[in-house]
C-alpha positions as CSV (number, residue, x, y, z in Angstrom):
1,M,-7.2,8.4,8.2
2,T,-5.5,7.9,5.0
3,I,-3.3,9.7,3.1
4,A,-1.8,7.3,0.9
5,P,-3.6,8.0,-2.4
6,A,-3.1,12.1,-2.1
7,V,0.6,11.5,-1.3
8,G,1.2,8.7,-3.8
9,D,-0.1,10.9,-6.5
10,W,1.7,14.1,-5.8
11,F,4.6,11.7,-6.0
12,A,3.5,10.5,-9.4
13,E,3.8,14.2,-10.5
14,N,6.6,15.5,-8.6
15,G,9.4,12.7,-7.3
16,R,12.8,13.2,-7.8
17,D,14.6,11.4,-10.7
18,L,17.3,9.1,-8.6
19,P,19.2,6.0,-9.8
20,W,17.3,3.6,-7.5
21,R,13.7,4.7,-8.6
22,R,14.2,4.0,-12.0
23,P,12.9,0.6,-13.9
24,G,15.3,-2.2,-13.8
25,F,17.5,-1.4,-11.3
26,S,18.9,-4.0,-9.5
27,A,18.5,-5.8,-6.0
28,W,22.7,-4.8,-5.7
29,G,22.1,-1.4,-6.2
30,T,19.2,-1.1,-4.2
31,L,21.3,-2.6,-1.4
32,V,24.2,-0.1,-2.1
33,S,22.4,3.0,-2.4
34,E,21.0,2.5,0.7
35,V,24.3,1.9,2.8
36,M,25.1,5.1,0.8
37,L,23.0,7.0,2.2
38,Q,23.2,6.3,5.8
39,Q,23.8,9.9,6.7
40,T,24.6,11.1,3.4
41,P,23.1,13.4,1.3
42,V,21.7,11.8,-2.1
43,A,23.8,14.5,-4.2
44,R,27.0,13.2,-3.1
45,V,25.7,9.6,-3.0
46,I,24.7,9.7,-6.7
47,P,28.1,9.8,-8.7
48,R,30.2,7.4,-6.3
49,L,26.8,4.8,-6.7
50,E,27.3,4.9,-10.3
51,W,31.3,4.1,-10.4
52,W,30.6,1.9,-7.7
53,L,27.7,-0.3,-9.6
54,E,29.9,0.1,-12.8
55,R,33.0,-1.2,-10.7
56,W,31.5,-3.9,-9.5
57,P,28.1,-5.0,-10.6
58,T,26.9,-8.0,-8.5
59,P,28.0,-9.1,-5.1
60,A,30.4,-11.5,-6.7
61,D,32.5,-8.7,-8.4
62,L,33.5,-6.3,-4.8
63,A,33.3,-10.4,-2.9
64,A,36.6,-11.1,-5.4
65,V,39.1,-7.9,-4.3
66,P,40.1,-7.3,-0.7
67,S,37.9,-4.7,1.6
68,G,40.6,-2.5,1.2
69,E,39.6,-2.0,-2.3
70,A,35.9,-1.4,-1.3
71,V,37.1,1.5,1.4
72,R,39.3,2.9,-1.0
73,A,36.0,3.3,-3.3
74,W,34.3,4.9,-0.5
75,D,36.2,7.9,-1.1
76,R,34.3,10.9,0.9
77,L,31.2,9.4,1.8
78,G,31.6,9.6,5.0
79,Y,31.4,6.6,7.9
80,P,33.5,4.1,6.0
81,R,32.7,1.0,8.1
82,R,29.8,0.9,5.4
83,A,32.0,0.3,2.6
84,L,33.4,-2.8,5.2
85,N,30.4,-3.7,5.5
86,L,29.0,-3.8,2.2
87,H,32.4,-5.8,1.2
88,A,31.2,-8.5,4.0
89,A,27.6,-8.8,2.6
90,A,28.8,-8.9,-0.6
91,V,31.0,-11.8,0.5
92,A,28.4,-13.2,2.1
93,I,25.5,-13.1,-0.4
94,T,28.4,-14.8,-3.0
95,E,28.8,-17.9,-0.5
96,R,25.5,-18.5,0.9
97,H,22.5,-17.3,-1.8
98,G,24.5,-17.8,-5.2
99,G,25.2,-14.2,-5.8
100,R,22.1,-13.1,-5.9
101,V,20.5,-10.3,-2.8
102,P,18.0,-12.1,-0.8
103,E,14.4,-11.1,-1.1
104,D,13.2,-12.7,2.3
105,V,13.2,-9.6,5.6
106,D,14.8,-12.0,7.6
107,E,17.6,-13.1,5.6
108,L,18.8,-9.7,4.4
109,L,18.9,-9.1,8.5
110,R,21.5,-11.6,8.8
111,L,24.1,-9.9,6.2
112,P,26.9,-8.1,8.0
113,G,25.5,-4.6,8.4
114,V,22.1,-4.9,7.5
115,G,19.3,-3.5,9.5
116,D,16.0,-3.6,10.4
117,Y,15.4,-0.8,8.0
118,T,17.6,-1.7,5.0
119,A,16.2,-4.9,4.8
120,R,12.5,-3.6,4.8
121,A,13.8,-1.4,2.1
122,V,15.3,-4.2,0.1
123,A,12.3,-6.0,0.4
124,A,10.1,-3.3,-0.7
125,F,11.6,-1.5,-3.3
126,A,13.9,-4.0,-5.2
127,Y,11.4,-7.2,-4.9
128,G,8.1,-5.4,-4.4
129,H,7.0,-7.1,-0.9
130,R,4.6,-5.2,1.6
131,H,6.5,-4.5,4.4
132,P,6.5,-0.8,6.0
133,V,9.6,1.2,5.3
134,V,10.2,3.9,8.2
135,D,13.3,6.1,7.9
136,T,13.1,9.7,9.9
137,N,12.0,11.6,7.3
138,V,9.0,8.8,7.4
139,R,9.1,9.6,11.5
140,R,8.1,13.0,11.2
141,V,5.4,12.8,8.4
142,I,3.5,10.2,10.4
143,A,4.4,12.5,13.6
144,R,2.6,15.6,12.4
145,A,0.2,14.5,9.4
146,I,-1.3,11.8,11.9
147,D,-0.3,12.7,15.6
148,G,-0.3,16.5,15.0
149,R,2.9,16.5,17.0
150,A,6.4,19.1,15.9
151,E,8.4,16.1,15.9
152,P,8.7,12.6,16.2
153,G,9.6,11.0,20.1
154,P,12.4,8.7,20.0
155,P,13.2,5.7,17.2
156,S,11.3,2.8,18.3
157,S,9.9,0.0,15.9
158,R,7.6,-1.4,18.3
159,R,5.8,2.2,17.6
160,D,7.2,3.5,14.2
161,L,6.3,-0.1,12.3
162,P,3.2,-0.4,13.1
163,A,1.6,3.5,12.2
164,M,3.7,3.0,9.0
165,E,1.6,-0.1,8.2
166,A,-1.7,1.2,9.0
167,L,-0.7,3.8,5.8
168,L,0.1,0.8,3.4
169,P,-2.5,0.2,0.8
170,E,-2.6,-3.4,1.0
171,D,-1.9,-3.7,-3.0
172,P,2.0,-4.5,-2.8
173,E,2.8,-2.3,-5.6
174,E,0.6,0.1,-3.9
175,A,2.2,-0.4,-0.6
176,R,5.3,0.0,-1.8
177,L,4.6,3.2,-3.8
178,T,3.2,4.5,-0.5
179,N,6.8,4.0,1.1
180,A,8.6,5.7,-1.3
181,A,6.0,8.6,-1.7
182,I,5.6,9.4,2.3
183,M,9.4,9.1,2.2
184,E,9.7,11.3,-0.1
185,L,7.5,14.0,1.4
186,G,9.2,14.0,4.5
187,A,12.8,14.8,2.7
188,V,11.5,17.4,0.3
189,I,8.5,19.2,1.6
190,C,7.5,18.1,5.6
191,V,11.2,18.9,6.4
192,A,12.6,19.4,10.0
193,R,13.2,23.1,9.4
194,S,10.8,25.1,7.8
195,P,8.1,22.7,6.2
196,R,6.6,23.8,2.7
197,C,3.1,23.4,4.2
198,G,2.1,25.9,1.2
199,S,2.8,22.8,-1.3
200,C,2.4,19.8,0.9
201,P,-0.6,17.5,-0.8
202,I,-2.2,16.4,2.5
203,A,-2.1,20.2,3.6
204,E,-5.8,19.9,4.7
205,Q,-5.6,16.6,6.5
206,C,-2.4,17.2,8.5
207,A,-3.2,17.0,12.1
208,W,-0.4,19.3,12.7
209,R,-1.5,21.8,11.0
210,L,-5.1,21.5,12.3
211,A,-3.9,21.9,15.8
212,G,-1.8,25.4,15.0
213,Y,1.4,23.9,14.9
214,P,1.9,23.2,18.3
215,D,5.6,23.8,19.4
216,H,7.6,20.5,20.2
217,V,7.4,19.1,23.9
218,G,9.6,17.0,25.2
219,A,13.7,16.1,24.8
220,R,15.7,18.1,21.8
221,R,17.5,16.0,19.6
222,A,21.3,16.0,20.2
223,V,23.2,18.1,18.2
224,Q,25.7,16.3,16.4
225,K,29.5,17.8,17.1
226,R,30.9,19.7,14.8
227,F,33.2,17.9,12.8
228,E,35.6,20.6,11.9
229,G,38.6,19.6,14.7
230,S,37.3,16.1,15.1
231,D,38.5,12.9,15.8
232,R,35.7,11.9,12.4
233,Q,38.1,14.1,10.1
234,V,41.0,12.9,11.7
235,R,40.5,9.4,10.9
236,G,39.4,11.4,7.6
237,L,43.0,12.6,6.6
238,V,44.0,9.4,7.8
239,L,42.2,7.5,5.4
240,A,42.6,9.8,2.6
241,E,46.2,9.4,3.1
242,L,46.2,5.4,2.5
243,R,43.9,5.3,-0.1
244,A,46.7,7.9,-1.8
245,S,49.4,5.3,-1.4
246,E,50.2,1.8,-3.3
247,V,52.7,1.2,-0.1
248,P,52.0,1.2,3.7
249,V,52.3,4.7,5.3
250,T,54.8,4.9,8.1
251,G,53.6,6.6,11.4
252,V,55.9,9.6,11.0
253,E,55.1,10.4,7.5
254,L,51.2,10.6,9.0
255,D,52.8,13.2,11.9
256,G,51.9,15.9,9.0
257,I,48.5,15.4,8.6
258,W,47.2,16.9,11.8
259,P,49.0,19.0,14.8
260,D,47.6,17.1,17.5
261,R,50.0,14.4,18.2
262,E,47.7,12.7,20.8
263,Q,44.8,12.7,18.5
264,R,46.2,11.6,15.6
265,I,47.3,8.1,17.4
266,R,44.2,8.0,19.4
267,A,42.4,8.7,15.7
268,I,45.1,5.7,13.9
269,A,44.1,3.1,16.9
270,G,40.7,3.7,15.8
271,L,40.9,3.3,12.6
272,V,43.2,0.3,13.8
273,A,39.9,-1.3,15.8
274,D,37.5,-1.1,13.4
275,G,39.5,-3.1,11.0
276,L,39.8,-0.2,8.4
277,V,43.3,0.3,8.4
278,V,46.1,-2.2,9.2
279,G,49.8,-2.2,9.8
280,S,52.0,-0.3,12.2
281,A,53.8,3.2,12.9
282,D,57.3,1.3,12.6
283,E,55.6,-1.3,9.7
284,G,53.3,1.4,8.1
285,Y,49.7,1.7,7.9
286,E,47.7,0.4,5.1
287,L,43.9,-0.5,3.9
288,P,42.9,-4.1,5.0
289,S,43.8,-7.0,2.2
């Protein structure tokens, strides 16, 4: 069974106009966008991505500033270690690759913070190489349309990559289009809850639909803990204070951001351990230089 032609035709007519899909978008921009998009909605990423690339249009531009500037510029995208990873990757690209983002998957995997998905996405979308690119949306489409299951099982490169590989046309450009198209289908049509089967270009081929939409059998995905009141929220509040200050902020000055002293201290200690913050309560905390 091949779904590539139908999904590709649908994508050509209905794919969203996103910056990283436009002609001439750089490999560096692709890498930055893929890192920003990890666990962050597209609508929040686009303005920050455009601002980021205007300020640092090349890896060398980012590598030339302190890592703390990357954390400051990350603003409220969440999971700020990604900013440190991007800075470290920019340094590595500048020093090892002459400022050019590598196109080989193995070379990309050697960059700090670049995992299998991001490496394949850059190689496929920025350079046009034929690689299966698998994210949560792709896994859901394959589970339903090909395997007839309501939800995919736990991520497994050994299983997921060959499954996507089997759906890719041999032509590299058509394969790149298929990667993007299936990902888009999972993001806007074959969504986790209330899929829009009436608008799906492969509804007549979908194994899950043909089987009568059987319920999911197996373990459910873990529900993410609430953000409100979590250590993540406190970490974000601390970073917001440090981003807004040009001088170190003492522990006493940070006392007012959160009433729970134990949780506040734990959050600050975690930020220091992660390399996102340097300093001490007495001398003050600041972003890394």
